[in-house]
C-alpha positions in Angstrom: 35.2 -42.9 -87.0 31.5 -42.6 -87.1 29.5 -40.9 -90.1 25.8 -40.0 -88.6 24.9 -36.5 -89.5 22.8 -34.9 -86.7 20.6 -31.5 -88.6 23.5 -29.2 -88.4 27.3 -30.0 -90.0 28.8 -32.4 -88.5 32.4 -32.7 -88.6 33.9 -35.8 -86.7 37.5 -36.7 -85.1 40.0 -34.3 -86.9 42.7 -36.9 -84.7 45.7 -34.9 -84.5 45.3 -33.0 -88.3 45.9 -29.6 -87.5 43.2 -28.9 -91.0 44.6 -26.4 -92.8 42.5 -22.5 -91.2 43.7 -19.0 -91.5 44.7 -19.1 -87.8 46.4 -15.7 -88.7 43.7 -13.8 -89.3 41.5 -14.5 -86.2 41.3 -13.3 -83.0 41.2 -15.6 -80.1 39.4 -14.8 -76.7 40.4 -16.1 -73.4 38.4 -15.0 -70.3 39.8 -15.5 -67.6 39.6 -14.8 -64.1 42.2 -14.2 -61.4 41.2 -18.0 -60.0 42.7 -19.6 -63.5 45.9 -16.5 -63.5 48.4 -19.2 -63.4 46.9 -22.4 -63.0 48.2 -25.0 -64.5 45.0 -25.4 -67.3 45.4 -21.8 -68.1 49.4 -22.0 -68.4 48.6 -25.1 -71.2 46.3 -23.0 -73.4 48.4 -20.2 -73.9 51.2 -22.0 -74.0 49.8 -23.6 -77.4 49.0 -20.6 -78.2 52.2 -19.7 -79.3 52.6 -22.6 -82.1 48.9 -21.3 -83.0 49.8 -17.9 -84.3 47.0 -16.0 -84.5 46.6 -12.3 -85.2 45.7 -11.8 -81.4 45.2 -12.8 -78.2 42.4 -10.8 -76.0 42.0 -11.7 -72.3 39.0 -10.5 -70.4 40.2 -10.5 -67.6 37.7 -10.2 -64.1 39.8 -9.5 -61.4 40.4 -7.4 -58.4 42.6 -4.0 -58.6 45.1 -5.6 -56.5 45.9 -8.5 -58.3 45.9 -7.2 -62.0 49.0 -6.3 -62.1 50.6 -9.9 -60.9 48.0 -11.0 -63.8 49.4 -8.8 -66.2 53.3 -9.6 -65.6 52.0 -13.3 -65.8 50.6 -12.9 -69.2 53.4 -11.2 -70.2 55.7 -13.9 -70.2 53.9 -15.8 -73.0 54.7 -15.0 -76.7 51.8 -13.8 -77.8 50.3 -10.4 -79.1 48.5 -9.9 -75.9 45.3 -7.5 -75.6 43.9 -7.3 -71.8 40.7 -5.9 -71.0 40.3 -5.2 -67.3 36.7 -6.2 -66.9 36.4 -4.7 -63.6 37.9 -1.5 -64.0 36.6 1.9 -62.6 37.0 3.7 -66.1 35.0 0.8 -68.2 32.1 0.4 -65.3 31.9 4.4 -65.2 31.8 4.6 -69.0 28.5 1.4 -69.6 26.9 3.1 -66.9 26.7 6.2 -68.0 24.8 4.3 -71.5 22.9 2.0 -69.0 25.8 -0.7 -70.3 26.6 -2.0 -66.9 24.7 -5.1 -65.8 25.5 -8.1 -63.9 29.3 -8.8 -64.1 30.0 -12.7 -65.2 31.4 -14.4 -67.9 28.6 -12.7 -70.7 29.4 -9.6 -69.4 33.0 -10.1 -69.5 32.6 -11.8 -73.4 30.3 -9.4 -75.0 33.2 -6.8 -74.0 36.1 -8.6 -75.7 34.3 -9.5 -78.6 33.7 -5.7 -79.1 37.8 -5.7 -79.5 37.9 -9.4 -81.2 35.3 -8.5 -84.0 37.4 -6.2 -85.9 39.4 -9.7 -86.8 37.8 -11.0 -89.5 37.7 -14.3 -87.8 37.1 -14.7 -83.5 37.5 -17.8 -81.3 36.2 -17.9 -77.9 37.3 -21.0 -75.4 37.9 -20.8 -72.2 41.1 -21.2 -69.8 40.1 -24.7 -67.4 41.3 -27.1 -70.4 43.9 -29.4 -69.0 43.9 -31.2 -72.0 44.0 -28.7 -74.5 46.2 -28.5 -77.7 47.2 -26.8 -80.2 44.9 -28.0 -83.2 41.5 -26.7 -81.1 41.8 -23.2 -82.8 43.0 -24.6 -86.5 39.6 -27.5 -86.2 37.1 -24.9 -85.3 38.0 -22.5 -87.6 37.8 -25.3 -90.4 34.1 -24.2 -91.3 34.5 -20.8 -91.5 36.9 -20.9 -94.5 34.8 -22.9 -96.4 31.6 -20.5 -96.1 30.2 -21.4 -92.6 29.6 -18.6 -89.9 29.8 -20.4 -86.8 31.3 -23.5 -85.5 30.8 -24.9 -82.0 33.5 -27.4 -80.4 32.1 -30.6 -78.8 34.5 -33.5 -76.9 33.4 -36.6 -74.5 33.5 -36.1 -71.0 35.3 -38.7 -69.8 37.9 -38.4 -66.7 39.4 -41.3 -64.7 36.9 -43.9 -65.9 34.4 -41.6 -64.8 32.0 -39.5 -66.6 31.3 -35.6 -66.6 28.6 -33.4 -68.1 26.0 -33.5 -65.4 24.1 -30.3 -66.3 24.0 -31.6 -70.0 23.0 -34.9 -69.3 19.9 -34.6 -65.9 19.3 -31.2 -67.1 20.1 -29.7 -71.0 18.2 -32.5 -73.0 15.7 -33.7 -70.9 14.4 -30.3 -70.9 15.3 -29.9 -74.3 12.4 -33.1 -75.4 10.3 -32.2 -73.0 10.0 -29.1 -75.1 9.9 -30.8 -78.0 7.5 -32.9 -77.5 5.0 -30.1 -77.0 6.5 -27.5 -80.0 7.7 -28.4 -83.1 9.7 -24.6 -82.7 13.0 -25.2 -84.8 14.7 -23.8 -82.4 14.2 -26.7 -80.4 15.6 -29.0 -83.1 18.3 -26.7 -83.5 19.3 -26.8 -80.2 18.8 -30.4 -79.6 21.5 -30.9 -82.6 24.4 -29.7 -80.4 26.0 -33.1 -79.0 28.2 -30.5 -76.0 25.4 -27.5 -76.3 27.0 -26.2 -73.0 30.9 -26.4 -73.9 32.5 -22.8 -73.8 34.8 -23.2 -77.4 33.2 -21.7 -80.4 34.6 -19.7 -83.6 32.7 -17.2 -85.5 33.1 -14.9 -88.4 34.0 -11.2 -87.1 30.9 -9.8 -89.0 28.8 -12.4 -87.1 30.4 -11.4 -83.6 29.3 -7.9 -84.2 26.0 -9.0 -83.8 25.7 -11.3 -80.9 23.6 -10.3 -78.1 25.4 -12.2 -76.2 23.8 -13.3 -72.9 25.1 -11.6 -69.3 24.8 -14.1 -66.6 23.9 -17.8 -66.3 22.6 -19.7 -69.7 26.0 -17.7 -71.6 26.0 -21.0 -73.9 22.7 -21.2 -74.6 21.6 -17.9 -75.3 24.8 -17.7 -77.7 23.3 -20.3 -79.7 19.6 -19.0 -80.0 21.5 -15.8 -81.4 23.5 -17.7 -83.7 19.6 -19.1 -85.0 18.1 -16.2 -85.4 20.8 -14.8 -87.3 22.2 -17.9 -89.4 20.3 -20.4 -89.0 21.3 -24.2 -89.0 22.4 -23.7 -92.0 25.5 -21.2 -91.5 26.6 -23.5 -88.0 28.7 -26.5 -87.3 30.2 -28.3 -84.7 33.3 -29.9 -85.0 34.8 -33.1 -82.3 37.9 -31.8 -80.1 38.7 -35.3 -78.6 38.7 -35.8 -75.1 38.5 -32.8 -72.8 39.2 -32.7 -69.2 38.6 -29.7 -67.4 40.0 -27.8 -64.4 36.8 -29.0 -61.9 35.4 -26.3 -59.1 35.3 -28.2 -55.9 31.6 -28.8 -55.3 30.5 -26.1 -52.3 32.6 -23.5 -51.5 32.0 -19.6 -53.0 33.2 -20.9 -56.4 31.8 -24.2 -56.5 29.2 -25.4 -58.3 26.7 -25.2 -55.9 26.9 -21.6 -57.1 27.6 -21.8 -60.3 26.5 -25.6 -61.6 28.9 -27.9 -63.0 28.8 -28.3 -66.6 
């Protein structure tokens, strides 16, 4: 246990404790692609959510038409109040095109679409489907600060696997960039962005009210763009970061179509 506080409220080391939290009033958003379908990490996430009993679980799905049915059938095996949003659906694309909102495909677009559904709930929790160490305490931990008056909470965790240190994008790009910018500019947003222990984590929770106002990044930079939006809307005073322990991710290969050379690893 440590007691150092950054520029935002930091909740350290809940451990195995499951804090009291309004899970029954929360929509949990789990963005998913065909790649995660039926994978062990995604199965662990969804199985753990069964014991959390959220109000809703929304899966924004990015998959080709010939794979959607198989993914939906697999998702139906879980005892969850599931809503599947097919982000590549032609009807959805047509509706968005008519208003000039279709835009670049990617996780940011998927999340933006899902928040349109989820933000009708009092609270919204977002996390990825690739955490091999996910457990049922993550959602309550992220919701705990919101029940006590804050508007947004961000998860952070250690990225150590098999005696190796991961999180290279954070260590080699994000932190040096924020530090370099801060040397020549005293903008408060830089202090805010530098206060997060793992700014590139995909796990966060927000009130439904704030979720309805967020302008989500469509392309690369989703996590940082979201933090910038949160700072614009509620400032550092309305934000907390929460220790989620140690995370092991289902890693992409370095090369290939889905490799980290195309989408830099976090």
